[in-house]
C-alpha positions in Angstrom: -12.2 25.3 -6.1 -9.4 27.1 -7.9 -8.1 30.4 -6.6 -6.5 33.1 -8.6 -3.3 34.9 -7.4 0.8 37.0 -9.4 4.4 37.4 -8.8 7.3 39.5 -9.9 10.1 37.1 -10.8 13.8 37.3 -11.1 15.6 35.2 -13.7 18.4 32.9 -12.6 20.4 30.4 -14.6 18.9 26.9 -14.1 21.1 24.2 -12.7 21.9 21.3 -14.9 21.2 17.7 -14.0 23.9 16.1 -11.8 26.0 13.7 -13.9 26.0 10.0 -13.2 29.1 9.2 -11.0 31.9 7.8 -13.2 33.6 5.9 -10.4 33.5 2.2 -10.4 30.7 0.6 -8.3 31.8 -0.8 -5.0 30.8 -4.3 -3.9 27.3 -4.4 -2.5 24.0 -6.3 -2.7 24.2 -7.8 -6.2 20.4 -8.0 -6.3 20.1 -4.2 -6.2 23.0 -3.2 -8.5 22.5 -1.9 -12.0 22.3 -4.1 -15.0 21.6 -3.5 -18.7 17.8 -3.5 -19.0 15.7 -3.8 -22.1 15.0 -0.6 -23.8 16.9 2.8 -23.8 17.9 4.7 -20.6 15.1 7.3 -20.7 14.4 7.6 -17.0 13.5 11.0 -15.7 12.5 12.1 -19.2 12.0 15.9 -19.6 10.9 16.2 -23.3 7.5 14.7 -24.0 5.4 15.1 -27.1 2.8 17.2 -25.4 4.9 19.1 -22.9 8.3 19.9 -21.4 9.2 19.3 -17.8 10.9 22.6 -17.0 12.2 21.5 -13.6 11.4 19.4 -10.5 12.7 18.6 -7.1 13.8 22.2 -6.4 15.8 22.4 -3.2 15.9 26.0 -2.2 17.6 26.9 1.1 17.3 29.5 3.8 18.7 29.9 7.3 16.4 27.1 8.5 17.3 24.5 5.9 15.4 23.5 2.8 12.5 25.9 2.1 10.2 23.1 1.0 10.5 21.3 4.3 8.6 24.2 5.9 5.4 23.3 3.9 5.3 19.5 4.2 2.8 17.4 6.2 5.7 16.7 8.6 6.1 20.5 9.1 2.3 20.8 9.9 2.6 18.3 12.7 5.6 20.2 14.1 3.6 23.5 14.0 0.6 21.7 15.6 2.7 20.4 18.4 4.1 23.9 19.0 0.7 25.3 19.4 -0.3 22.5 21.8 2.8 23.3 23.8 1.6 26.8 24.3 -1.7 25.5 25.8 0.2 23.0 28.0 1.8 25.9 29.7 -1.7 26.6 31.2 -1.7 23.0 32.4 -4.0 21.4 29.8 -3.7 20.1 26.3 -7.1 20.0 24.5 -5.8 17.4 22.0 -4.8 14.9 24.7 -1.6 13.1 25.5 -0.4 11.6 22.2 2.1 13.5 20.1 0.8 15.2 17.0 2.8 13.0 14.7 0.9 10.0 16.0 -2.6 11.3 15.4 -4.3 10.3 12.2 -5.7 12.8 9.7 -9.2 11.6 10.5 -8.7 12.3 14.2 -7.5 15.8 13.5 -10.3 16.5 11.0 -12.9 15.5 13.6 -11.7 18.3 15.9 -12.5 20.8 13.1 -16.0 19.5 12.4 -17.5 20.0 15.8 -20.6 22.2 16.1 -19.3 24.1 19.1 -16.2 26.2 19.3 -13.6 24.3 21.4 -10.0 24.8 22.5 -9.0 21.8 20.4 -10.5 23.5 17.3 -8.8 26.8 18.1 -5.4 25.0 18.3 -6.0 23.4 15.0 -7.0 26.7 13.3 -3.9 28.3 14.7 -1.7 25.6 13.3 -3.5 25.7 9.9 -3.1 29.4 9.7 0.6 29.4 10.4 1.1 26.5 7.9 -0.8 28.4 5.2 1.6 31.3 5.7 4.5 29.0 5.3 3.0 27.4 2.2 2.3 30.8 0.6 5.9 31.9 1.3 7.3 28.7 -0.3 5.1 29.2 -3.4 6.3 32.8 -3.7 9.9 31.6 -3.5 9.3 29.0 -6.2 7.7 31.5 -8.5 11.0 33.5 -8.5 12.9 30.5 -9.9 13.5 30.3 -13.7 11.6 27.1 -14.1 8.5 28.5 -12.3 8.5 32.2 -13.3 5.8 31.7 -16.1 3.6 29.4 -14.1 -0.1 30.3 -14.4 -1.7 27.4 -12.4 -0.5 25.2 -9.5 -2.1 21.8 -8.8 -1.7 20.6 -5.2 -1.5 16.9 -4.6 0.0 14.6 -2.0 -1.6 13.2 1.1 -2.2 16.4 3.1 -4.8 18.1 0.8 -7.1 15.1 1.2 -7.7 16.0 4.8 -10.0 18.9 5.9 -7.0 20.5 7.6 -5.0 20.3 4.4 -7.8 21.7 2.3 -8.4 24.6 4.6 -4.6 25.4 4.6 -4.5 25.4 0.8 -7.5 27.8 0.6 -6.0 30.1 3.2 -2.6 30.0 1.4 -4.5 31.1 -1.8 -6.1 34.0 0.0 -2.7 35.0 1.5 -1.0 35.0 -2.0 -3.9 37.0 -3.4 -3.3 39.7 -0.7 0.4 39.6 -1.5 -0.4 40.4 -5.2 0.7 36.9 -6.3 -1.9 36.0 -9.0 -1.7 32.3 -9.8 -4.5 29.7 -9.9 -4.3 27.2 -7.1 -6.4 24.0 -7.2 -6.6 20.5 -6.0 -5.7 17.3 -7.9 -8.6 16.0 -10.0 -8.0 12.3 -9.2 -8.0 10.6 -5.9 -4.7 11.3 -4.1 -3.7 7.6 -4.2 -4.3 7.4 -7.9 -2.5 10.5 -9.3 1.0 9.1 -8.9 -0.1 6.0 -10.8 -2.2 7.5 -13.6 0.5 9.9 -14.7 2.5 7.0 -16.1 0.1 6.6 -19.1 1.8 9.7 -20.5 5.3 8.2 -20.1 4.6 4.7 -21.5 6.0 4.2 -25.0 2.9 4.4 -27.3 3.9 1.2 -29.2 3.5 -0.8 -25.9 -0.1 0.2 -25.6 -1.3 -1.0 -29.1 -2.2 -4.5 -28.0 -2.6 -4.0 -24.3 -5.2 -2.5 -22.0 -3.2 -1.5 -18.9 0.1 -0.9 -17.2 1.6 -1.5 -13.8 2.7 1.5 -11.8 4.2 2.2 -8.4 4.1 5.5 -6.4 6.7 5.5 -3.6 6.5 8.1 -0.9 8.2 8.7 2.5 5.3 7.1 4.3 3.3 5.0 1.9 3.8 2.9 -1.3 0.9 2.6 -3.7 1.0 -0.1 -6.4 -1.7 -0.4 -9.0 -3.1 -1.4 -12.4 -3.9 1.5 -14.6 -6.3 1.0 -17.5 -5.3 3.5 -20.2 -8.6 3.5 -22.0 -6.7 5.2 -24.9 -9.1 3.8 -27.5 -12.0 5.8 -25.9 -9.9 8.9 -25.2 -6.6 9.4 -27.0 -5.6 12.1 -24.5 -5.8 9.6 -21.6 -8.4 11.7 -19.9 -10.4 8.5 -19.1 -7.4 6.5 -17.7 -8.4 4.8 -14.5 -6.9 2.8 -11.6 -8.8 -0.5 -11.5 -6.7 -2.2 -8.8 -4.6 -0.6 -6.1 -2.8 -1.7 -3.0 -1.3 0.6 -0.4 1.5 -0.2 2.1 2.3 2.1 5.0 6.0 1.2 5.1 6.9 3.9 7.6 5.1 2.0 10.4 7.2 -1.2 9.7 10.5 0.6 9.1 11.9 -2.0 6.7 15.5 -2.2 5.5 16.1 -1.1 1.9 16.3 -4.8 0.8 13.1 -5.8 2.5 11.4 -2.7 1.1 12.3 -3.8 -2.5 11.1 -7.3 -1.8 7.8 -6.1 -0.5 7.2 -3.9 -3.5 8.1 -6.7 -5.9 5.6 -8.9 -4.1 2.9 -6.2 -4.6 3.6 -6.1 -8.3 3.4 -9.9 -8.6 0.0 -9.8 -6.9 -1.1 -7.2 -9.5 0.0 -9.5 -12.3 -1.9 -12.4 -10.9 -5.0 -10.2 -10.5 -4.7 -9.1 -14.1 -4.4 -12.7 -15.3 -7.6 -13.7 -13.4 -9.5 -10.7 -14.8 -8.1 -11.1 -18.3 -6.6 -7.6 -18.3 -4.0 -7.4 -21.0 -1.0 -5.9 -19.2 1.7 -4.2 -21.2 5.2 -5.4 -20.3 5.9 -2.2 -18.5 6.4 -1.0 -14.9 6.5 2.7 -14.1 8.1 3.8 -10.8 7.3 7.2 -9.3 9.9 8.0 -6.6 11.1 11.1 -4.7 14.3 12.8 -5.8 16.2 13.9 -8.9 16.3 10.9 -11.3 19.2 10.5 -13.7 18.8 9.2 -17.2 20.2 5.8 -16.2 17.6 5.4 -13.4 19.8 6.2 -10.4 18.9 8.9 -7.9 21.1 12.0 -7.7 19.5 13.4 -4.5 16.3 13.9 -2.6 15.5 10.4 -1.4 16.4 11.0 2.2 12.9 10.1 3.5 13.1 6.5 2.1 14.6 3.5 4.0 18.3 3.1 3.5 20.6 4.8 1.1 18.8 5.2 -2.3 21.5 7.4 -3.7 24.2 4.8 -3.3 26.2 3.7 -6.4 25.3 0.2 -5.4 21.5 0.7 -5.6 19.4 0.7 -8.8 15.7 0.2 -8.2 14.7 -0.5 -11.8 17.2 -3.3 -12.0 16.2 -4.8 -8.7 12.5 -5.0 -9.8 13.4 -6.2 -13.3 15.3 -9.1 -11.8 12.0 -10.2 -10.1 9.8 -9.6 -13.1 11.9 -9.8 -16.3 8.9 -10.8 -18.4 5.2 -9.7 -18.2 3.1 -11.8 -20.6 5.2 -12.7 -23.6 7.4 -9.6 -23.7 10.5 -8.4 -21.8 9.6 -5.9 -19.1 10.5 -2.2 -19.6 11.0 -0.6 -16.2 11.2 3.2 -16.1 11.5 5.6 -13.1 10.7 9.3 -12.8 10.1 11.8 -10.0 6.9 11.3 -8.1 5.8 14.9 -8.3 6.3 14.9 -12.1 4.2 11.8 -12.4 1.5 13.1 -10.2 1.5 16.3 -12.2 1.2 14.4 -15.5 -2.0 12.8 -14.3 -3.5 16.3 -14.7 -2.1 16.9 -18.2 -5.4 16.3 -20.0 -7.0 19.0 -17.9 -4.2 21.6 -18.3 -4.4 22.3 -22.0 -5.9 25.7 -21.4 -2.7 27.2 -19.9 0.8 27.4 -21.2 2.7 27.0 -18.0 1.7 25.1 -14.9 3.1 23.3 -11.9 2.4 20.8 -9.2 3.1 20.7 -5.5 2.8 17.4 -3.6 2.4 17.9 0.2 3.3 14.7 1.9 6.2 13.6 4.2 8.2 16.1 2.2 7.2 18.7 -0.4 7.5 17.6 -4.0 7.4 20.0 -6.9 7.5 20.1 -10.7 6.8 22.7 -13.4 5.7 22.2 -17.0 5.3 24.0 -20.3 2.6 22.7 -22.7 3.5 22.2 -26.3 1.0 23.5 -28.9 
Protein backbone atom coordinates (compact mmCIF):
# COMPACT_ATOMS: atom_id res chain seq x y z
CA UNK A 1 0.00 0.00 0.00
CA UNK A 2 2.91 2.32 0.67
CA UNK A 3 5.34 3.11 -2.08
CA UNK A 4 8.89 4.19 -1.62
CA UNK A 5 10.38 7.09 -3.57
CA UNK A 6 13.91 10.66 -2.91
CA UNK A 7 14.56 14.17 -3.76
CA UNK A 8 17.39 16.62 -3.79
CA UNK A 9 16.29 19.67 -1.88
CA UNK A 10 17.22 23.33 -1.83
CA UNK A 11 16.99 25.27 1.42
CA UNK A 12 14.96 28.43 1.57
CA UNK A 13 14.10 30.68 4.46
CA UNK A 14 10.61 29.76 5.71
CA UNK A 15 7.98 32.46 5.76
CA UNK A 16 6.67 33.62 9.11
CA UNK A 17 2.99 33.53 9.99
CA UNK A 18 1.08 36.65 8.84
CA UNK A 19 0.36 38.94 11.74
CA UNK A 20 -3.18 39.60 12.88
CA UNK A 21 -4.36 42.91 11.37
CA UNK A 22 -4.07 45.73 13.89
CA UNK A 23 -6.70 47.92 12.28
CA UNK A 24 -10.00 48.38 14.08
CA UNK A 25 -12.80 46.05 13.09
CA UNK A 26 -15.42 47.54 10.86
CA UNK A 27 -19.10 47.24 11.55
CA UNK A 28 -20.45 43.89 10.44
CA UNK A 29 -22.54 40.95 11.56
CA UNK A 30 -22.17 41.10 15.37
CA UNK A 31 -22.97 37.39 15.65
CA UNK A 32 -19.79 36.56 13.70
CA UNK A 33 -17.33 39.06 15.20
CA UNK A 34 -14.59 38.11 17.63
CA UNK A 35 -15.16 38.07 21.38
CA UNK A 36 -12.97 37.05 24.32
CA UNK A 37 -13.46 33.30 24.58
CA UNK A 38 -12.70 31.01 27.54
CA UNK A 39 -9.14 29.72 27.52
CA UNK A 40 -6.00 31.04 25.82
CA UNK A 41 -5.64 31.91 22.13
CA UNK A 42 -3.90 28.73 20.99
CA UNK A 43 -5.52 28.27 17.61
CA UNK A 44 -3.27 26.96 14.85
CA UNK A 45 -0.87 25.48 17.43
CA UNK A 46 2.47 24.36 15.96
CA UNK A 47 4.31 23.06 19.03
CA UNK A 48 2.79 19.88 20.48
CA UNK A 49 4.21 17.47 23.08
CA UNK A 50 4.76 14.69 20.53
CA UNK A 51 5.55 16.65 17.40
CA UNK A 52 6.16 19.97 15.72
CA UNK A 53 4.09 21.26 12.81
CA UNK A 54 6.83 22.42 10.45
CA UNK A 55 4.49 24.07 8.00
CA UNK A 56 1.10 23.90 6.33
CA UNK A 57 -1.02 25.55 3.65
CA UNK A 58 1.98 26.08 1.35
CA UNK A 59 0.96 28.23 -1.60
CA UNK A 60 3.63 27.82 -4.26
CA UNK A 61 3.07 29.56 -7.59
CA UNK A 62 4.05 28.99 -11.19
CA UNK A 63 2.93 30.54 -14.48
CA UNK A 64 -0.48 28.87 -14.18
CA UNK A 65 -1.22 30.02 -10.61
CA UNK A 66 -1.04 28.04 -7.38
CA UNK A 67 0.86 24.79 -7.85
CA UNK A 68 -1.43 22.86 -5.51
CA UNK A 69 -4.49 23.71 -7.62
CA UNK A 70 -3.08 21.47 -10.35
CA UNK A 71 -3.43 18.37 -8.15
CA UNK A 72 -6.87 18.83 -6.58
CA UNK A 73 -10.04 16.87 -7.24
CA UNK A 74 -11.30 19.95 -9.07
CA UNK A 75 -8.25 19.78 -11.34
CA UNK A 76 -8.94 16.11 -12.10
CA UNK A 77 -12.43 17.00 -13.33
CA UNK A 78 -10.93 19.68 -15.58
CA UNK A 79 -8.46 17.18 -17.04
CA UNK A 80 -11.22 14.62 -17.56
CA UNK A 81 -13.35 17.18 -19.39
CA UNK A 82 -10.37 18.04 -21.59
CA UNK A 83 -9.89 14.39 -22.58
CA UNK A 84 -13.62 14.06 -23.28
CA UNK A 85 -13.43 17.12 -25.51
CA UNK A 86 -10.80 15.39 -27.63
CA UNK A 87 -13.20 12.49 -28.20
CA UNK A 88 -16.06 14.87 -28.96
CA UNK A 89 -14.07 16.13 -31.93
CA UNK A 90 -14.83 12.72 -33.46
CA UNK A 91 -18.52 13.29 -32.87
CA UNK A 92 -19.07 11.17 -29.73
CA UNK A 93 -18.47 11.42 -25.99
CA UNK A 94 -18.24 7.98 -24.35
CA UNK A 95 -19.16 9.47 -20.94
CA UNK A 96 -22.42 11.03 -22.12
CA UNK A 97 -23.75 14.57 -22.06
CA UNK A 98 -23.23 15.71 -18.46
CA UNK A 99 -20.22 17.82 -17.53
CA UNK A 100 -17.44 15.99 -15.66
CA UNK A 101 -17.90 18.15 -12.56
CA UNK A 102 -21.50 16.90 -12.24
CA UNK A 103 -20.62 13.19 -12.28
CA UNK A 104 -20.24 11.41 -8.96
CA UNK A 105 -17.14 9.47 -7.95
CA UNK A 106 -19.19 6.27 -8.01
CA UNK A 107 -20.27 6.89 -11.60
CA UNK A 108 -16.70 7.47 -12.71
CA UNK A 109 -15.44 4.43 -10.83
CA UNK A 110 -17.98 2.20 -12.59
CA UNK A 111 -16.39 3.15 -15.90
CA UNK A 112 -13.08 1.74 -14.65
CA UNK A 113 -14.50 -1.53 -13.35
CA UNK A 114 -15.97 -2.85 -16.58
CA UNK A 115 -14.72 -6.22 -17.78
CA UNK A 116 -14.29 -5.04 -21.36
CA UNK A 117 -12.01 -2.32 -22.67
CA UNK A 118 -14.16 0.68 -23.57
CA UNK A 119 -13.71 4.19 -24.90
CA UNK A 120 -15.04 5.52 -21.59
CA UNK A 121 -12.43 3.57 -19.62
CA UNK A 122 -9.69 4.76 -21.99
CA UNK A 123 -10.71 8.38 -21.40
CA UNK A 124 -10.65 7.81 -17.64
CA UNK A 125 -7.20 6.20 -17.78
CA UNK A 126 -5.87 9.11 -19.84
CA UNK A 127 -7.15 11.64 -17.29
CA UNK A 128 -5.82 9.57 -14.37
CA UNK A 129 -2.39 9.31 -15.99
CA UNK A 130 -2.14 13.05 -16.59
CA UNK A 131 -3.35 13.82 -13.07
CA UNK A 132 -0.74 11.43 -11.63
CA UNK A 133 1.97 13.37 -13.46
CA UNK A 134 0.65 16.65 -12.02
CA UNK A 135 0.51 15.18 -8.51
CA UNK A 136 4.06 13.85 -8.76
CA UNK A 137 5.26 17.26 -9.94
CA UNK A 138 3.53 19.01 -7.03
CA UNK A 139 5.06 16.58 -4.51
CA UNK A 140 8.50 17.16 -5.99
CA UNK A 141 8.02 20.93 -5.67
CA UNK A 142 6.92 20.59 -2.04
CA UNK A 143 9.94 18.42 -1.21
CA UNK A 144 12.20 21.31 -2.25
CA UNK A 145 10.67 23.57 0.43
CA UNK A 146 12.42 23.98 3.82
CA UNK A 147 9.45 22.58 5.76
CA UNK A 148 9.32 19.46 3.55
CA UNK A 149 12.95 18.73 2.70
CA UNK A 150 13.38 15.99 5.34
CA UNK A 151 10.01 14.31 4.77
CA UNK A 152 10.29 10.50 4.67
CA UNK A 153 6.62 9.58 4.34
CA UNK A 154 3.53 11.25 2.88
CA UNK A 155 0.02 10.26 3.89
CA UNK A 156 -2.65 11.08 1.31
CA UNK A 157 -6.15 11.93 2.52
CA UNK A 158 -9.09 13.98 1.35
CA UNK A 159 -12.09 12.86 -0.66
CA UNK A 160 -10.37 11.93 -3.93
CA UNK A 161 -8.28 8.95 -2.70
CA UNK A 162 -11.41 7.10 -1.53
CA UNK A 163 -12.42 6.66 -5.17
CA UNK A 164 -10.90 4.06 -7.47
CA UNK A 165 -9.79 6.81 -9.83
CA UNK A 166 -8.06 8.59 -6.96
CA UNK A 167 -6.39 5.45 -5.66
CA UNK A 168 -5.03 4.60 -9.11
CA UNK A 169 -3.76 8.16 -9.56
CA UNK A 170 -1.86 7.98 -6.25
CA UNK A 171 -0.28 4.65 -7.18
CA UNK A 172 0.75 6.00 -10.58
CA UNK A 173 2.15 9.16 -8.97
CA UNK A 174 4.24 6.97 -6.67
CA UNK A 175 5.63 5.06 -9.63
CA UNK A 176 6.43 8.31 -11.46
CA UNK A 177 8.27 9.69 -8.44
CA UNK A 178 10.26 6.48 -8.16
CA UNK A 179 11.31 6.77 -11.79
CA UNK A 180 12.34 10.38 -11.12
CA UNK A 181 14.59 9.22 -8.27
CA UNK A 182 12.34 10.75 -5.61
CA UNK A 183 12.35 8.19 -2.79
CA UNK A 184 9.62 8.95 -0.27
CA UNK A 185 6.97 6.60 1.12
CA UNK A 186 3.49 7.35 -0.17
CA UNK A 187 0.42 5.86 1.53
CA UNK A 188 -3.30 6.24 2.15
CA UNK A 189 -4.93 7.55 5.31
CA UNK A 190 -5.59 4.74 7.82
CA UNK A 191 -9.00 6.03 8.89
CA UNK A 192 -12.10 6.55 6.80
CA UNK A 193 -11.75 9.79 4.88
CA UNK A 194 -14.74 11.32 6.67
CA UNK A 195 -13.20 10.52 10.07
CA UNK A 196 -9.59 11.70 9.75
CA UNK A 197 -10.37 15.42 10.07
CA UNK A 198 -12.34 14.70 13.24
CA UNK A 199 -10.10 12.15 14.98
CA UNK A 200 -7.03 14.36 14.71
CA UNK A 201 -8.51 16.70 17.31
CA UNK A 202 -7.81 14.23 20.14
CA UNK A 203 -4.16 15.32 19.91
CA UNK A 204 -5.10 19.02 20.18
CA UNK A 205 -7.54 18.81 23.08
CA UNK A 206 -6.06 20.00 26.41
CA UNK A 207 -5.37 16.78 28.40
CA UNK A 208 -7.03 18.11 31.55
CA UNK A 209 -10.34 18.33 29.67
CA UNK A 210 -10.31 14.57 29.01
CA UNK A 211 -9.83 13.37 32.59
CA UNK A 212 -13.54 13.16 33.40
CA UNK A 213 -14.93 12.91 29.88
CA UNK A 214 -15.26 10.25 27.18
CA UNK A 215 -15.49 12.24 23.97
CA UNK A 216 -15.15 15.54 22.15
CA UNK A 217 -17.05 17.38 19.41
CA UNK A 218 -15.22 18.04 16.15
CA UNK A 219 -15.98 19.69 12.80
CA UNK A 220 -14.15 19.22 9.50
CA UNK A 221 -14.94 21.99 7.01
CA UNK A 222 -14.08 21.53 3.35
CA UNK A 223 -14.87 23.35 0.14
CA UNK A 224 -17.62 20.84 -0.72
CA UNK A 225 -18.63 19.09 2.52
CA UNK A 226 -18.82 19.67 6.26
CA UNK A 227 -18.43 16.72 8.61
CA UNK A 228 -19.49 17.00 12.24
CA UNK A 229 -19.01 14.23 14.76
CA UNK A 230 -18.49 12.85 18.23
CA UNK A 231 -15.03 11.38 18.75
CA UNK A 232 -14.53 8.95 21.61
CA UNK A 233 -10.93 9.36 22.72
CA UNK A 234 -10.66 5.92 24.40
CA UNK A 235 -7.53 7.31 26.05
CA UNK A 236 -7.89 4.98 29.02
CA UNK A 237 -7.38 1.99 26.69
CA UNK A 238 -4.66 3.59 24.56
CA UNK A 239 -2.79 6.63 25.86
CA UNK A 240 -1.49 7.38 22.36
CA UNK A 241 -5.10 7.75 21.09
CA UNK A 242 -4.56 4.97 18.55
CA UNK A 243 -8.02 3.61 19.42
CA UNK A 244 -9.87 6.93 19.07
CA UNK A 245 -13.09 6.43 17.15
CA UNK A 246 -15.88 8.49 15.60
CA UNK A 247 -19.11 7.15 17.13
CA UNK A 248 -21.51 9.60 15.49
CA UNK A 249 -21.08 11.62 12.31
CA UNK A 250 -23.17 13.85 10.10
CA UNK A 251 -22.15 15.07 6.66
CA UNK A 252 -23.54 18.12 4.86
CA UNK A 253 -22.75 18.76 1.19
CA UNK A 254 -22.99 22.52 1.44
CA UNK A 255 -21.64 23.12 -2.08
CA UNK A 256 -24.98 21.94 -3.52
CA UNK A 257 -26.97 24.46 -1.47
CA UNK A 258 -24.56 27.40 -1.87
CA UNK A 259 -25.46 28.97 1.50
CA UNK A 260 -24.41 32.43 2.61
CA UNK A 261 -21.68 32.60 5.23
CA UNK A 262 -24.25 33.37 7.93
CA UNK A 263 -26.50 30.47 6.93
CA UNK A 264 -23.46 28.21 6.77
CA UNK A 265 -22.54 29.00 10.37
CA UNK A 266 -26.14 28.51 11.51
CA UNK A 267 -26.32 25.10 9.86
CA UNK A 268 -23.02 23.96 11.41
CA UNK A 269 -24.18 25.16 14.84
CA UNK A 270 -27.34 23.11 14.38
CA UNK A 271 -25.26 20.03 13.54
CA UNK A 272 -23.28 20.49 16.75
CA UNK A 273 -26.44 20.88 18.82
CA UNK A 274 -27.77 17.63 17.33
CA UNK A 275 -24.55 15.90 18.41
CA UNK A 276 -24.92 17.19 21.97
CA UNK A 277 -28.48 15.86 22.16
CA UNK A 278 -27.32 12.48 20.85
CA UNK A 279 -24.54 12.34 23.45
CA UNK A 280 -27.04 13.12 26.20
CA UNK A 281 -29.35 10.31 25.04
CA UNK A 282 -26.47 7.82 24.87
CA UNK A 283 -24.94 9.06 28.14
CA UNK A 284 -21.66 9.94 26.43
CA UNK A 285 -19.71 12.35 28.64
CA UNK A 286 -18.72 15.14 26.28
CA UNK A 287 -15.82 17.40 27.20
CA UNK A 288 -16.72 21.11 26.94
CA UNK A 289 -14.65 21.35 23.76
CA UNK A 290 -15.23 21.94 20.03
CA UNK A 291 -12.43 21.46 17.50
CA UNK A 292 -12.81 23.12 14.09
CA UNK A 293 -10.71 21.91 11.16
CA UNK A 294 -10.79 24.51 8.39
CA UNK A 295 -8.85 25.31 5.20
CA UNK A 296 -6.36 28.14 5.32
CA UNK A 297 -3.61 29.63 7.43
CA UNK A 298 -4.97 29.97 10.97
CA UNK A 299 -3.71 32.78 13.20
CA UNK A 300 -3.23 32.31 16.95
CA UNK A 301 -6.39 34.32 17.63
CA UNK A 302 -8.51 32.00 15.47
CA UNK A 303 -8.87 34.28 12.46
CA UNK A 304 -7.89 33.15 8.96
CA UNK A 305 -4.98 34.83 7.20
CA UNK A 306 -5.49 33.24 3.77
CA UNK A 307 -6.52 30.09 1.95
CA UNK A 308 -10.28 29.97 2.62
CA UNK A 309 -11.32 30.97 -0.90
CA UNK A 310 -13.33 27.77 -1.49
CA UNK A 311 -15.70 28.51 1.42
CA UNK A 312 -18.94 30.55 1.15
CA UNK A 313 -18.45 34.27 1.73
CA UNK A 314 -15.36 36.08 2.98
CA UNK A 315 -13.79 34.02 5.77
CA UNK A 316 -10.70 36.20 5.89
CA UNK A 317 -12.69 39.32 6.80
CA UNK A 318 -11.78 41.21 9.97
CA UNK A 319 -15.47 40.98 10.87
CA UNK A 320 -15.61 37.18 10.87
CA UNK A 321 -14.42 34.87 13.64
CA UNK A 322 -15.86 31.36 13.43
CA UNK A 323 -14.84 30.19 16.95
CA UNK A 324 -16.70 33.15 18.45
CA UNK A 325 -19.76 32.60 16.23
CA UNK A 326 -20.09 28.96 17.34
CA UNK A 327 -19.31 29.74 20.99
CA UNK A 328 -22.24 32.18 21.06
CA UNK A 329 -24.53 29.29 20.15
CA UNK A 330 -22.92 26.82 22.57
CA UNK A 331 -21.25 28.71 25.46
CA UNK A 332 -21.63 25.68 27.75
CA UNK A 333 -21.38 21.94 27.17
CA UNK A 334 -22.46 20.05 30.24
CA UNK A 335 -21.43 22.01 33.31
CA UNK A 336 -18.34 23.68 31.84
CA UNK A 337 -17.64 26.67 29.59
CA UNK A 338 -16.94 25.59 26.02
CA UNK A 339 -13.41 25.85 24.66
CA UNK A 340 -13.51 26.33 20.87
CA UNK A 341 -10.25 25.88 18.96
CA UNK A 342 -9.53 26.03 15.24
CA UNK A 343 -6.69 24.60 13.15
CA UNK A 344 -5.93 23.88 9.52
CA UNK A 345 -7.84 20.89 8.13
CA UNK A 346 -4.78 19.20 6.61
CA UNK A 347 -2.93 19.48 9.94
CA UNK A 348 -5.83 17.88 11.80
CA UNK A 349 -6.22 15.11 9.25
CA UNK A 350 -2.49 14.47 9.48
CA UNK A 351 -2.64 14.29 13.28
CA UNK A 352 -5.14 11.45 13.01
CA UNK A 353 -2.17 9.38 11.75
CA UNK A 354 0.25 10.44 14.51
CA UNK A 355 0.03 7.16 16.42
CA UNK A 356 1.08 5.28 13.26
CA UNK A 357 3.96 7.60 12.33
CA UNK A 358 6.30 7.06 15.27
CA UNK A 359 8.74 5.03 13.15
CA UNK A 360 9.78 8.05 11.04
CA UNK A 361 11.26 11.37 12.05
CA UNK A 362 9.70 13.61 9.41
CA UNK A 363 6.42 13.12 7.57
CA UNK A 364 3.69 15.01 5.76
CA UNK A 365 0.08 14.88 4.65
CA UNK A 366 -1.66 15.86 1.42
CA UNK A 367 -5.45 16.17 1.33
CA UNK A 368 -6.87 15.96 -2.19
CA UNK A 369 -10.32 17.50 -2.19
CA UNK A 370 -11.84 20.65 -3.68
CA UNK A 371 -8.34 22.07 -3.19
CA UNK A 372 -5.04 20.49 -2.18
CA UNK A 373 -4.29 20.74 1.54
CA UNK A 374 -0.81 20.11 2.88
CA UNK A 375 1.11 19.93 6.15
CA UNK A 376 4.49 18.64 7.33
CA UNK A 377 5.59 17.39 10.74
CA UNK A 378 8.65 16.46 12.80
CA UNK A 379 8.18 13.88 15.55
CA UNK A 380 9.64 14.51 18.99
CA UNK A 381 11.53 11.66 20.66
